[in-house]
C-alpha positions as CSV (number, residue, x, y, z in Angstrom):
1,X,-3.0,-53.1,-17.7
2,X,-0.6,-50.1,-18.1
3,X,2.8,-49.6,-17.2
4,X,4.6,-46.4,-15.8
5,X,7.2,-44.5,-18.5
6,X,9.4,-43.7,-15.3
7,X,10.7,-46.3,-12.9
8,X,10.5,-46.0,-9.3
9,X,12.4,-47.8,-6.2
10,X,10.8,-49.9,-4.0
11,X,11.0,-48.0,-0.7
12,X,8.9,-49.9,2.0
13,X,8.8,-53.1,4.1
14,X,6.9,-55.6,2.0
15,X,4.0,-56.2,4.7
16,X,0.8,-58.0,3.8
17,X,-1.2,-59.9,1.1
18,X,-3.2,-60.8,-1.7
19,X,-5.2,-59.6,-4.5
20,X,-5.8,-58.3,-7.4
21,X,-5.8,-56.4,-10.4
22,X,-4.0,-55.5,-13.2
23,X,-5.6,-54.6,-16.7
24,X,-5.7,-57.2,-19.4
25,X,-7.0,-57.4,-22.6
26,X,-8.0,-58.7,-25.8
27,X,-8.9,-61.4,-27.8
28,X,-12.3,-62.6,-29.2
29,X,-15.1,-64.8,-29.1
30,X,-17.1,-66.1,-32.0
31,X,-20.4,-67.7,-32.7
32,X,-22.0,-70.9,-33.5
33,X,-19.1,-73.5,-35.2
34,X,-18.4,-71.3,-38.4
35,X,-15.3,-72.9,-39.1
36,X,-12.7,-74.9,-37.4
37,X,-14.4,-78.3,-35.7
38,X,-11.2,-78.8,-33.7
39,X,-11.7,-78.2,-29.9
40,X,-8.8,-77.2,-27.4
41,X,-8.1,-79.0,-24.3
42,X,-12.4,-79.6,-23.9
43,X,-13.0,-80.6,-20.0
44,X,-14.7,-83.3,-18.9
45,X,-18.5,-82.3,-17.7
46,X,-18.8,-82.8,-14.3
47,X,-21.9,-82.9,-12.3
48,X,-23.3,-79.2,-12.0
49,X,-23.7,-80.4,-8.4
50,X,-20.5,-81.7,-7.4
51,X,-18.6,-79.5,-4.6
52,X,-15.4,-80.7,-2.8
53,X,-16.2,-81.5,1.0
54,X,-14.8,-79.3,3.7
55,X,-11.4,-79.9,4.9
56,X,-10.1,-81.4,1.7
57,X,-8.6,-78.2,0.2
58,X,-5.8,-75.9,1.8
59,X,-6.5,-72.0,1.2
60,X,-4.2,-69.2,1.8
61,X,-5.2,-67.1,4.6
62,X,-4.0,-63.7,5.1
63,X,-4.7,-60.8,7.0
64,X,-5.5,-57.6,4.8
65,X,-3.1,-54.6,5.6
66,X,-5.0,-51.7,7.7
67,X,-8.1,-50.6,8.0
68,X,-6.5,-47.1,8.0
69,X,-9.8,-44.8,8.7
70,X,-10.2,-42.3,6.2
71,X,-12.3,-39.5,7.8
72,X,-11.5,-36.5,5.4
73,X,-13.9,-35.2,2.6
74,X,-12.5,-36.8,-0.5
75,X,-12.7,-33.0,-1.8
76,X,-10.2,-32.3,0.8
77,X,-7.5,-34.4,0.4
78,X,-3.9,-33.4,-1.3
79,X,-4.0,-33.9,-4.8
80,X,-1.6,-36.7,-5.8
81,X,-1.2,-37.0,-9.4
82,X,-1.6,-40.2,-10.9
83,X,1.6,-41.8,-12.4
84,X,2.3,-40.9,-16.1
85,X,2.2,-44.1,-17.9
86,X,2.4,-45.4,-21.6
87,X,0.5,-48.7,-23.0
88,X,1.5,-51.9,-21.9
89,X,1.1,-55.2,-24.1
90,X,-2.2,-56.6,-22.8
91,X,-1.5,-60.0,-20.6
92,X,-3.3,-63.0,-22.3
93,X,-3.6,-66.7,-21.3
94,X,-1.3,-67.4,-24.2
95,X,0.8,-64.9,-25.9
96,X,-0.8,-63.2,-29.2
97,X,0.2,-60.9,-31.6
98,X,-1.0,-57.4,-31.0
99,X,-0.9,-56.3,-34.9
100,X,-3.9,-55.5,-36.8
101,X,-5.6,-58.7,-38.9
102,X,-4.8,-58.7,-42.6
103,X,-8.7,-58.8,-43.5
104,X,-10.2,-56.3,-45.2
105,X,-11.4,-53.0,-43.5
106,X,-14.7,-54.6,-43.5
107,X,-16.0,-57.2,-46.2
108,X,-19.7,-55.9,-45.3
109,X,-19.8,-51.8,-45.7
110,X,-22.1,-52.1,-49.1
111,X,-23.8,-55.0,-47.8
112,X,-24.4,-53.1,-44.4
113,X,-25.9,-50.2,-46.3
114,X,-28.1,-52.4,-48.4
115,X,-29.6,-54.3,-45.4
116,X,-30.2,-51.0,-43.6
117,X,-32.3,-49.8,-46.8
118,X,-33.9,-53.1,-47.5
119,X,-34.9,-54.4,-44.1
120,X,-33.9,-52.0,-41.4
121,X,-34.6,-53.1,-38.0
122,X,-37.9,-51.5,-36.7
123,X,-35.9,-50.6,-32.5
124,X,-38.4,-51.0,-29.9
125,X,-35.7,-50.5,-27.1
126,X,-36.4,-47.2,-25.6
127,X,-34.4,-44.0,-25.6
128,X,-31.9,-43.0,-22.9
129,X,-33.4,-40.9,-20.5
130,X,-30.5,-39.0,-19.6
131,X,-26.3,-38.9,-20.8
132,X,-24.1,-36.8,-19.5
133,X,-20.3,-37.2,-19.9
134,X,-17.9,-38.8,-17.2
135,X,-14.0,-38.7,-17.0
136,X,-12.1,-37.8,-20.2
137,X,-8.5,-38.7,-20.5
138,X,-7.3,-35.0,-19.8
139,X,-9.3,-35.3,-16.5
140,X,-7.9,-38.5,-15.7
141,X,-4.1,-36.9,-15.6
142,X,-2.2,-40.2,-16.1
143,X,-2.3,-39.8,-20.3
144,X,-3.5,-43.9,-20.1
145,X,-4.8,-46.3,-22.5
146,X,-7.2,-47.6,-22.3
147,X,-9.5,-46.0,-19.7
148,X,-10.8,-48.9,-17.7
149,X,-14.1,-47.5,-18.1
150,X,-16.5,-48.3,-14.7
151,X,-18.9,-47.6,-12.5
152,X,-22.4,-48.0,-10.5
153,X,-25.3,-46.3,-9.6
154,X,-26.4,-46.1,-6.1
155,X,-29.9,-44.5,-4.2
156,X,-28.1,-40.9,-4.5
157,X,-24.8,-41.0,-6.5
158,X,-22.9,-42.4,-9.7
159,X,-19.4,-43.1,-9.1
160,X,-17.2,-43.4,-12.1
161,X,-13.5,-45.5,-12.3
162,X,-10.7,-44.7,-14.8
163,X,-7.6,-44.9,-15.3
164,X,-6.5,-43.6,-12.7
165,X,-9.1,-41.9,-10.9
166,X,-12.9,-41.8,-9.5
167,X,-15.3,-39.3,-10.1
168,X,-18.5,-39.1,-8.2
169,X,-22.0,-37.6,-9.7
170,X,-25.4,-36.5,-8.1
171,X,-27.8,-38.5,-10.2
172,X,-28.3,-35.8,-12.7
173,X,-25.0,-35.4,-13.9
174,X,-23.0,-32.9,-11.7
175,X,-19.9,-33.4,-10.2
176,X,-19.3,-33.7,-6.4
177,X,-15.4,-34.4,-5.8
178,X,-14.3,-31.6,-8.3
179,X,-14.3,-31.3,-11.8
180,X,-11.3,-34.0,-12.1
181,X,-12.5,-36.2,-9.3
182,X,-10.2,-37.9,-6.9
183,X,-6.7,-39.6,-8.2
184,X,-6.5,-43.3,-6.8
185,X,-3.0,-41.6,-5.5
186,X,-4.9,-39.3,-3.2
187,X,-7.5,-41.4,-2.4
188,X,-5.1,-44.5,-0.6
189,X,-2.3,-42.2,0.4
190,X,-3.2,-42.9,3.7
191,X,-1.9,-46.4,3.3
192,X,1.8,-45.7,4.2
193,X,3.7,-48.8,4.0
194,X,2.3,-49.9,0.6
195,X,2.7,-49.0,-3.0
196,X,-1.3,-47.8,-2.4
197,X,0.1,-44.9,-1.1
198,X,1.2,-43.2,-4.4
199,X,2.0,-46.2,-6.9
200,X,-1.3,-46.8,-8.1
201,X,-1.3,-48.3,-11.6
202,X,-5.1,-48.3,-12.5
203,X,-7.5,-51.4,-13.3
204,X,-9.8,-49.6,-11.1
205,X,-13.3,-51.1,-10.2
206,X,-16.3,-49.9,-8.2
207,X,-19.6,-51.1,-6.8
208,X,-22.2,-50.2,-4.6
209,X,-23.3,-52.9,-2.0
210,X,-27.0,-52.5,-2.1
211,X,-27.6,-54.7,1.1
212,X,-25.3,-52.6,3.3
213,X,-25.5,-49.2,1.4
214,X,-21.9,-48.9,1.1
215,X,-19.7,-48.5,-1.9
216,X,-16.5,-50.5,-2.5
217,X,-13.8,-48.8,-4.8
218,X,-10.3,-50.9,-5.6
219,X,-7.5,-50.7,-8.1
220,X,-3.5,-52.2,-8.0
221,X,-0.3,-50.8,-7.3
222,X,3.3,-51.7,-7.3
223,X,6.4,-49.5,-7.6
224,X,8.6,-49.4,-10.6
225,X,7.0,-50.5,-14.0
226,X,6.5,-54.1,-16.0
227,X,8.2,-55.9,-16.5
228,X,9.1,-55.8,-12.8
229,X,9.6,-57.4,-9.7
230,X,6.9,-55.3,-7.8
231,X,5.8,-56.3,-5.2
232,X,2.2,-56.0,-6.4
233,X,-0.8,-55.2,-4.1
234,X,-4.2,-54.6,-4.3
235,X,-5.8,-51.5,-2.9
236,X,-9.6,-51.9,-1.5
237,X,-11.8,-49.0,0.2
238,X,-15.0,-49.9,1.5
239,X,-17.0,-46.5,2.3
240,X,-18.1,-45.8,6.3
241,X,-21.5,-44.6,4.9
242,X,-24.0,-44.5,2.3
243,X,-22.0,-40.9,1.1
244,X,-19.1,-41.7,-1.0
245,X,-18.0,-38.0,-0.7
246,X,-17.8,-37.0,2.6
247,X,-18.9,-39.9,4.6
248,X,-15.6,-41.6,5.1
249,X,-13.7,-44.6,4.3
250,X,-12.1,-48.0,5.5
251,X,-8.6,-48.3,3.7
252,X,-7.2,-51.7,3.3
253,X,-4.6,-53.3,0.9
254,X,-3.3,-56.6,0.1
255,X,-0.6,-58.4,-1.9
256,X,-1.5,-60.5,-4.9
257,X,0.1,-63.4,-4.0
258,X,2.5,-63.1,-0.6
259,X,4.1,-66.7,-1.4
260,X,5.1,-65.3,-4.8
261,X,5.6,-61.5,-4.7
262,X,7.1,-61.2,-8.0
263,X,3.7,-62.2,-9.2
264,X,1.2,-59.7,-10.4
265,X,-2.6,-60.0,-10.5
266,X,-3.9,-58.5,-13.3
267,X,-7.3,-57.6,-15.0
268,X,-9.4,-57.7,-11.0
269,X,-13.0,-58.1,-10.9
270,X,-15.2,-58.0,-8.0
271,X,-18.4,-59.1,-7.0
272,X,-20.3,-59.2,-3.3
273,X,-21.8,-62.2,-2.7
274,X,-24.1,-62.5,0.9
275,X,-26.5,-65.9,1.0
276,X,-26.1,-66.0,5.0
277,X,-26.3,-69.6,6.3
278,X,-23.9,-71.5,8.3
279,X,-21.0,-70.8,7.9
280,X,-22.2,-67.4,6.6
281,X,-21.4,-67.3,2.4
282,X,-20.8,-63.5,3.0
283,X,-17.5,-62.1,1.2
284,X,-16.5,-59.8,-1.6
285,X,-15.1,-61.9,-3.6
286,X,-12.3,-60.6,-6.2
287,X,-10.4,-62.7,-9.3
288,X,-7.1,-61.9,-10.8
289,X,-5.0,-63.2,-13.9
290,X,-1.2,-64.1,-12.2
291,X,1.6,-63.3,-14.5
292,X,5.1,-63.5,-13.4
293,X,5.9,-59.8,-13.4
294,X,9.5,-60.3,-14.5
295,X,9.0,-62.6,-17.2
296,X,5.0,-61.8,-17.7
297,X,4.4,-65.4,-18.2
298,X,1.0,-66.9,-17.2
299,X,0.6,-68.5,-13.5
300,X,-2.7,-69.0,-13.1
301,X,-5.9,-67.6,-11.5
302,X,-5.9,-66.0,-7.8
303,X,-9.6,-65.9,-6.2
304,X,-10.0,-64.5,-3.0
305,X,-13.1,-64.1,-0.4
306,X,-12.3,-61.1,1.6
307,X,-14.7,-60.9,4.8
308,X,-17.5,-58.6,4.1
309,X,-18.8,-58.6,7.7
310,X,-15.8,-57.3,9.2
311,X,-14.8,-54.9,6.6
312,X,-18.1,-53.1,6.8
313,X,-17.2,-52.2,10.5
314,X,-13.7,-51.3,9.4
315,X,-12.2,-54.4,11.6
316,X,-9.1,-56.1,11.1
317,X,-10.0,-58.5,8.3
318,X,-8.7,-61.9,6.6
319,X,-8.9,-63.3,3.1
320,X,-9.1,-66.8,2.3
321,X,-7.6,-67.3,-1.2
322,X,-6.7,-70.4,-3.9
323,X,-4.7,-70.4,-6.6
324,X,-6.1,-71.9,-9.8
325,X,-2.6,-73.5,-11.6
326,X,-2.7,-73.9,-15.5
327,X,-3.6,-77.7,-15.0
328,X,-6.9,-76.3,-13.2
329,X,-7.7,-74.1,-15.8
330,X,-7.1,-76.1,-19.0
331,X,-7.2,-73.2,-21.7
332,X,-9.5,-70.8,-19.7
333,X,-8.4,-67.7,-17.4
334,X,-10.4,-64.5,-16.3
335,X,-12.7,-65.9,-13.9
336,X,-15.7,-63.5,-13.2
337,X,-17.4,-63.9,-10.0
338,X,-21.3,-62.9,-9.5
339,X,-22.9,-60.4,-7.9
340,X,-26.6,-59.7,-7.9
341,X,-28.6,-56.5,-7.1
342,X,-32.6,-57.3,-8.1
343,X,-34.9,-60.2,-7.1
344,X,-34.7,-62.3,-3.9
345,X,-30.7,-62.4,-2.1
346,X,-29.7,-66.3,-2.6
347,X,-31.0,-69.2,-0.5
348,X,-29.4,-69.3,2.7
349,X,-25.8,-70.7,2.3
350,X,-25.7,-70.7,-1.3
351,X,-22.1,-70.9,-2.4
352,X,-20.6,-68.1,-4.8
353,X,-20.5,-69.1,-8.3
354,X,-18.0,-68.1,-11.1
355,X,-17.3,-68.5,-14.8
356,X,-14.9,-68.1,-17.8
357,X,-14.6,-69.4,-21.0
358,X,-11.5,-71.0,-22.9
359,X,-8.7,-69.0,-24.6
360,X,-6.7,-71.1,-26.9
361,X,-3.2,-70.6,-28.3
362,X,-4.5,-70.0,-31.8
363,X,-7.4,-68.5,-33.2
364,X,-10.2,-70.0,-35.1
365,X,-11.0,-72.8,-32.9
366,X,-14.7,-73.4,-32.2
367,X,-15.8,-73.9,-28.4
368,X,-18.6,-75.3,-26.7
369,X,-18.5,-74.9,-23.1
370,X,-18.5,-72.5,-20.2
371,X,-16.7,-73.5,-17.4
372,X,-18.6,-72.9,-13.7
373,X,-16.7,-72.9,-10.3
374,X,-18.2,-72.7,-7.0
375,X,-16.6,-71.0,-3.9
376,X,-17.6,-71.9,-0.3
377,X,-16.1,-69.7,2.1
378,X,-15.6,-70.4,5.9
379,X,-13.7,-67.5,8.0
380,X,-14.3,-69.4,10.7
381,X,-12.5,-72.5,9.9
382,X,-10.8,-71.2,6.8
383,X,-9.7,-75.0,6.3
384,X,-13.3,-76.1,5.4
385,X,-13.3,-73.2,2.2
386,X,-13.2,-75.0,-1.2
387,X,-13.1,-73.9,-4.7
388,X,-13.9,-76.1,-7.5
389,X,-13.0,-79.8,-7.4
390,X,-9.5,-81.3,-6.2
391,X,-6.0,-80.1,-5.5
392,X,-6.1,-78.4,-9.2
393,X,-9.4,-76.8,-8.1
394,X,-11.0,-78.0,-11.8
395,X,-14.4,-76.6,-12.2
396,X,-17.3,-78.1,-10.6
397,X,-19.3,-78.3,-14.0
398,X,-18.5,-77.4,-17.7
399,X,-22.0,-76.1,-19.6
400,X,-22.4,-77.1,-23.0
401,X,-23.4,-74.1,-25.2
402,X,-23.8,-73.6,-28.6
403,X,-20.3,-73.0,-30.6
404,X,-18.5,-70.0,-31.0
405,X,-15.0,-68.5,-31.8
406,X,-13.0,-66.3,-29.6
407,X,-12.6,-62.9,-31.1
408,X,-9.1,-62.7,-32.0
409,X,-7.1,-64.5,-34.8
410,X,-3.7,-66.0,-35.4
411,X,-2.6,-63.0,-36.8
412,X,-3.5,-60.4,-34.0
413,X,-6.1,-59.0,-31.8
414,X,-7.2,-55.8,-33.7
415,X,-9.9,-56.9,-35.7
416,X,-12.7,-53.7,-35.1
417,X,-12.7,-51.6,-38.0
418,X,-13.4,-47.6,-37.9
419,X,-14.7,-45.1,-40.2
420,X,-11.8,-43.4,-41.9
421,X,-8.7,-44.7,-41.1
422,X,-6.7,-48.5,-41.3
423,X,-6.0,-48.4,-37.5
424,X,-8.1,-51.1,-36.1
425,X,-9.4,-52.0,-32.5
426,X,-9.2,-54.2,-30.0
427,X,-11.9,-57.1,-29.3
428,X,-10.9,-58.2,-25.4
429,X,-12.7,-61.1,-27.4
430,X,-11.3,-64.2,-25.0
431,X,-13.1,-64.0,-21.7
432,X,-16.9,-63.4,-19.9
433,X,-17.2,-59.8,-19.7
434,X,-18.1,-58.2,-16.1
435,X,-20.5,-58.3,-14.5
436,X,-21.7,-61.9,-14.0
437,X,-25.0,-61.6,-12.8
438,X,-27.4,-63.8,-10.3
439,X,-30.8,-63.3,-10.3
440,X,-33.3,-65.0,-7.9
441,X,-36.9,-64.8,-8.9
442,X,-39.6,-66.5,-7.3
443,X,-37.1,-69.2,-6.5
444,X,-35.9,-69.5,-9.8
445,X,-32.3,-68.8,-10.0
446,X,-30.3,-68.0,-12.9
447,X,-26.7,-66.5,-14.0
448,X,-26.8,-64.1,-17.0
449,X,-23.4,-63.5,-18.7
450,X,-22.0,-62.0,-22.0
451,X,-18.8,-62.0,-24.3
452,X,-17.7,-61.2,-27.4
453,X,-17.3,-63.7,-30.4
454,X,-16.7,-63.3,-34.0
455,X,-18.6,-64.5,-36.9
456,X,-17.6,-65.7,-40.2
457,X,-14.3,-66.6,-38.8
458,X,-11.4,-65.0,-39.6
459,X,-13.1,-61.9,-41.5
460,X,-15.9,-60.7,-38.6
461,X,-18.0,-59.1,-37.8
462,X,-17.8,-59.5,-34.2
463,X,-21.1,-60.5,-31.9
464,X,-22.3,-60.2,-28.5
465,X,-23.0,-63.6,-27.2
466,X,-25.0,-63.7,-24.2
467,X,-26.8,-66.8,-21.7
468,X,-29.1,-67.0,-19.3
469,X,-28.1,-70.3,-17.0
470,X,-30.3,-71.9,-14.5
471,X,-28.6,-72.7,-11.5
472,X,-31.8,-73.4,-9.3
473,X,-30.9,-75.5,-6.3
474,X,-27.0,-74.1,-6.5
475,X,-26.0,-76.3,-9.6
476,X,-24.8,-75.6,-12.7
477,X,-27.0,-76.4,-15.9
478,X,-26.0,-79.0,-18.7
479,X,-27.3,-76.2,-21.0
480,X,-28.2,-72.6,-20.8
481,X,-31.8,-72.0,-20.7
482,X,-31.3,-69.1,-23.4
483,X,-28.4,-68.0,-25.4
484,X,-27.8,-65.8,-28.9
485,X,-25.4,-64.0,-30.9
486,X,-26.5,-60.7,-31.1
487,X,-26.2,-59.3,-34.7
488,X,-29.2,-57.0,-34.8
489,X,-30.7,-58.6,-38.0
490,X,-26.6,-59.0,-39.4
491,X,-26.5,-55.4,-39.9
492,X,-23.0,-55.7,-40.7
493,X,-22.0,-53.4,-37.6
494,X,-19.5,-55.0,-35.0
495,X,-20.4,-55.2,-31.4
496,X,-18.2,-55.8,-28.6
497,X,-17.0,-54.9,-25.1
498,X,-20.5,-56.1,-23.3
499,X,-21.9,-55.4,-19.9
500,X,-25.0,-57.1,-18.9
501,X,-27.8,-55.9,-16.2
502,X,-31.5,-57.5,-15.3
503,X,-34.4,-55.8,-13.4
504,X,-36.4,-56.4,-11.1
505,X,-39.1,-57.8,-13.9
506,X,-36.5,-60.2,-15.4
507,X,-35.9,-57.7,-18.4
508,X,-32.4,-58.0,-19.5
509,X,-30.2,-55.6,-21.5
510,X,-26.9,-55.6,-22.6
511,X,-24.9,-52.8,-23.6
512,X,-21.8,-52.1,-25.8
513,X,-19.3,-50.7,-28.3
514,X,-20.2,-50.6,-31.7
515,X,-18.2,-49.6,-34.7
516,X,-17.5,-50.2,-38.6
517,X,-15.5,-49.1,-41.6
518,X,-18.4,-46.8,-42.6
519,X,-19.5,-45.6,-38.2
520,X,-17.4,-43.9,-35.7
521,X,-17.0,-46.2,-32.4
522,X,-20.3,-45.6,-30.7
523,X,-22.3,-46.9,-27.3
524,X,-26.0,-48.8,-28.4
525,X,-27.6,-51.3,-25.9
526,X,-30.4,-53.8,-26.5
527,X,-32.7,-55.8,-24.5
528,X,-35.6,-58.3,-23.9
529,X,-38.6,-58.6,-22.0
530,X,-38.9,-61.4,-19.5
531,X,-42.0,-62.3,-21.8
532,X,-40.1,-62.3,-25.2
533,X,-39.8,-65.4,-27.2
534,X,-36.1,-67.1,-26.1
535,X,-32.7,-66.6,-27.3
536,X,-33.6,-63.1,-28.7
537,X,-32.9,-59.8,-28.0
538,X,-36.6,-58.7,-28.9
539,X,-36.6,-54.9,-27.9
540,X,-34.1,-54.2,-30.7
541,X,-31.4,-51.9,-30.4
542,X,-30.7,-48.2,-29.3
543,X,-28.0,-45.6,-29.4
544,X,-27.0,-44.2,-26.1
545,X,-23.7,-41.9,-27.7
546,X,-23.2,-41.9,-31.2
547,X,-18.7,-41.4,-31.7
548,X,-18.3,-38.3,-33.8
549,X,-14.4,-39.3,-34.1
550,X,-12.1,-42.5,-34.0
551,X,-8.7,-43.6,-32.1
552,X,-6.0,-43.6,-34.4
553,X,-3.5,-44.6,-31.8
554,X,-1.3,-47.9,-32.9
555,X,-1.5,-49.8,-30.1
556,X,-5.4,-50.2,-30.6
557,X,-6.4,-50.5,-27.1
558,X,-10.2,-49.8,-26.2
559,X,-12.1,-51.1,-23.2
560,X,-10.8,-53.1,-21.1
561,X,-14.1,-53.1,-19.9
562,X,-17.5,-51.4,-19.4
563,X,-20.4,-51.6,-17.0
564,X,-23.9,-51.5,-17.1
565,X,-25.6,-51.9,-13.3
566,X,-29.4,-51.5,-12.3
567,X,-30.5,-48.5,-9.9
568,X,-31.2,-49.9,-6.7
569,X,-33.7,-47.1,-6.2
570,X,-36.3,-48.6,-8.3
571,X,-34.8,-52.1,-9.4
572,X,-35.8,-51.1,-12.9
573,X,-33.4,-48.2,-14.3
574,X,-30.0,-49.5,-16.3
575,X,-27.0,-47.2,-15.9
576,X,-24.3,-47.2,-18.1
577,X,-20.5,-46.4,-19.0
578,X,-18.6,-46.6,-21.8
579,X,-15.8,-45.2,-23.9
580,X,-16.4,-43.1,-27.0
581,X,-14.4,-40.2,-29.1
582,X,-16.4,-36.9,-30.0
583,X,-13.5,-36.1,-32.3
584,X,-11.1,-37.8,-33.7
585,X,-7.8,-38.2,-31.8
586,X,-4.7,-40.5,-30.9
587,X,-5.6,-41.3,-27.5
588,X,-7.7,-38.7,-26.0
589,X,-10.7,-40.6,-24.9
590,X,-14.1,-39.6,-23.6
591,X,-16.5,-41.2,-21.3
592,X,-20.3,-41.2,-21.2
593,X,-22.7,-42.1,-18.8
594,X,-26.1,-43.0,-19.5
595,X,-29.5,-43.9,-17.6
596,X,-32.6,-46.0,-19.8
597,X,-35.3,-48.2,-19.0
598,X,-37.9,-50.5,-20.3
599,X,-41.5,-48.6,-20.9
600,X,-44.2,-49.1,-18.6
601,X,-45.9,-51.4,-21.0
602,X,-43.4,-54.0,-19.5
603,X,-44.6,-56.8,-17.5
604,X,-45.7,-55.5,-14.0
605,X,-43.3,-56.2,-11.2
606,X,-44.1,-59.8,-9.3
607,X,-46.0,-59.0,-6.3
608,X,-43.5,-59.4,-3.3
609,X,-45.1,-61.8,-0.5
610,X,-45.5,-60.1,2.9
611,X,-43.1,-62.3,5.0
612,X,-45.0,-64.3,8.0
613,X,-43.0,-64.9,11.2
614,X,-40.0,-66.9,10.6
615,X,-40.0,-65.5,6.5
616,X,-37.3,-63.0,7.9
617,X,-34.2,-64.6,7.5
618,X,-31.3,-63.1,9.9
619,X,-27.6,-64.3,9.8
620,X,-25.4,-63.0,12.7
621,X,-21.7,-63.5,13.4
622,X,-19.8,-62.2,16.4
623,X,-16.3,-60.6,16.9
624,X,-13.9,-58.7,19.3
625,X,-12.8,-55.2,19.1
626,X,-10.0,-54.0,21.6
627,X,-11.2,-57.2,23.7
628,X,-14.8,-56.2,23.4
629,X,-17.8,-58.1,22.0
630,X,-19.4,-57.1,19.0
631,X,-22.0,-58.5,16.7
632,X,-22.8,-57.9,13.4
633,X,-26.7,-58.8,12.0
634,X,-27.6,-59.1,8.8
635,X,-31.0,-60.0,7.4
636,X,-33.4,-59.8,4.3
637,X,-37.3,-60.3,4.2
638,X,-38.2,-57.2,6.6
639,X,-40.9,-55.2,5.3
640,X,-41.7,-52.5,7.5
641,X,-39.1,-49.2,7.2
642,X,-37.8,-49.7,10.9
643,X,-37.0,-53.0,12.5
644,X,-36.7,-54.3,16.3
645,X,-33.6,-55.9,17.4
646,X,-33.9,-58.2,19.9
647,X,-31.1,-59.6,22.4
648,X,-32.3,-62.4,24.7
649,X,-35.8,-61.3,24.4
650,X,-35.3,-57.5,24.8
651,X,-35.5,-55.1,21.8
652,X,-32.1,-53.2,22.4
653,X,-32.6,-51.3,19.2
654,X,-34.8,-49.8,16.6
655,X,-33.0,-49.2,13.2
656,X,-33.7,-48.5,9.8
657,X,-34.4,-51.7,7.6
658,X,-31.7,-51.6,5.6
659,X,-30.4,-54.9,6.1
660,X,-27.3,-54.2,8.5
661,X,-26.8,-53.7,12.3
662,X,-23.9,-53.9,14.6
663,X,-24.5,-54.5,18.4
664,X,-22.2,-54.1,21.0
665,X,-22.8,-55.8,24.0
666,X,-19.7,-55.0,25.4
667,X,-18.4,-57.9,27.7
668,X,-15.3,-59.5,27.3
669,X,-15.5,-62.8,28.7
670,X,-17.7,-65.7,27.9
671,X,-21.0,-65.3,26.6
672,X,-24.1,-66.3,24.6
673,X,-26.6,-64.2,23.3
674,X,-29.6,-64.7,20.8
675,X,-30.6,-62.4,18.4
676,X,-33.9,-62.0,16.2
677,X,-35.0,-58.8,14.4
678,X,-39.2,-58.0,14.1
679,X,-40.9,-55.8,11.6
680,X,-41.4,-52.6,14.0
681,X,-43.8,-53.1,16.4
682,X,-45.0,-56.6,15.4
683,X,-44.4,-60.1,16.2
684,X,-43.4,-60.8,12.7
685,X,-39.9,-61.8,13.4
686,X,-37.2,-63.7,11.7
687,X,-35.6,-66.9,13.1
688,X,-33.3,-66.7,16.0
689,X,-29.8,-67.0,15.8
690,X,-27.1,-67.6,18.6
691,X,-23.7,-66.2,18.7
692,X,-21.2,-67.7,21.7
693,X,-18.3,-66.1,22.8
């Protein structure tokens, strides 16, 4: 997270309500029990399927500010400069020194060169198909460090977020909203009466909602600086169409914790989850780490479920939120919510998954668990919503994994060496990195996750730890289906800042930063085919962007995250964005966006079964707009280009098969409507759903 260099006064009536963000940072994770065997507050292994009964927990229910309807083309918005910012100490589960480790620049330079000469890996990972520059420090205008690089790809666009702007490209790399993008201060300017209007402070996040063909953009905002008393808000934009430039937006805001207005939500992470069912598990989930804005002391984690169906229509929306206190977290924080893109949607009614790892008070502790939570949301009866177990919302399950050590030491979190300088970089090695990927392939449900760990503690290097967990049936497993700490044959490079994705064939890739005492910080990626032997990135490693310089700023801040996602246009192409330096500089970072794909020789896609009657799955949600009835329909499994929408046995619309339609019966009183959707012109239809007003 960043703080502003100039303090600004609170100016407005504190209205609204919860949620998220604020950058966080570093530490590090390591691997395969190479030092201390002592374990911190290891949590009891609950059964993977345990979940509290509805009505046994007490969530917060808060209405979001908004929506404010923004119909202007982003290119026509007034320019509002981002707030000038300086580096802010990262907020972590326990305080850690932010000074370089006293270890050697690298214990491996000669060994690394020797290995590369004697046993160089034989890479088969495909080269990039396309790379182009994203935003840089100068274009962002905020003089921020780190960039908080994030982005996602849609059918026609790539949208990138950095501190403190978004920039929209076509898929050839041409900018569409100006050379400098759109600042968050401009984007959220219309949210008057909240700090989102002019006091945005970064930790931006963007993702594409492939089921609804919409974009979601978010960052946090607060007046003044940190330490400070806020108030602290999350700003959220949901696009009105699939066009993020000129298609319009619905803008919302919510206070991070209305019951504790001086608490700030840091390091926000979002995920889209829609499994339908009754009640519909259909929400945008947000997690933040809570800190006292005045003392910066850790208070816990807050998890939000936003009413996705309402936000997609620009309706009034509520959030259901829970605070997990340190008593429920143990030594962990930074929960990551699951999202999905490829494969079959989750089975009807499947609860959202979230995971984390411990971040102990001291370095060098061997850890052997990944903690798993399930969030059951009920917007109709919020009191029936549950997160985890009991009043402390402890994990639903603890997955036993191969031992690892977080990538920080007791002397600091700046561990990663660079070529030509003594300045080291931050690892962020005490957390699961975004995204947490859910995939359902032929009924086998998996979660894929990645983090940074340290080997040969405390000397390094760092490595990429990744997991595949079988969660078929909605339960966490006792152990992962596969896992590895990736070192590319122990070549001596330091690897960190990972992001993971899986294509429609089950082929997985991870992209990340690399550096060493003899190589400049660069961007690489590695992967495996679904047919490769387990527990290995069998396709090796490729270079996306070779850095030609390094960062000399004394803060060592890097990241604080990167992003790898799958192109919804083909469900095969991987798109990654990350930080690099084309020339050595103090803090003048650049970002790069790249695309790659496994070769056509990879396994052919699993054939999609043609749905028979009843295999199209329909969900419906009724609500009122200015007193008039409206019904949101969402479905999966239809195979035609258009679908027929039936209300009470009569076709009321033929609409594109994009999985979403809003029907407006128009009545005001008591009524019931029965819906189904069918492949257009056929009787291949969904289940019937009745909505009662």
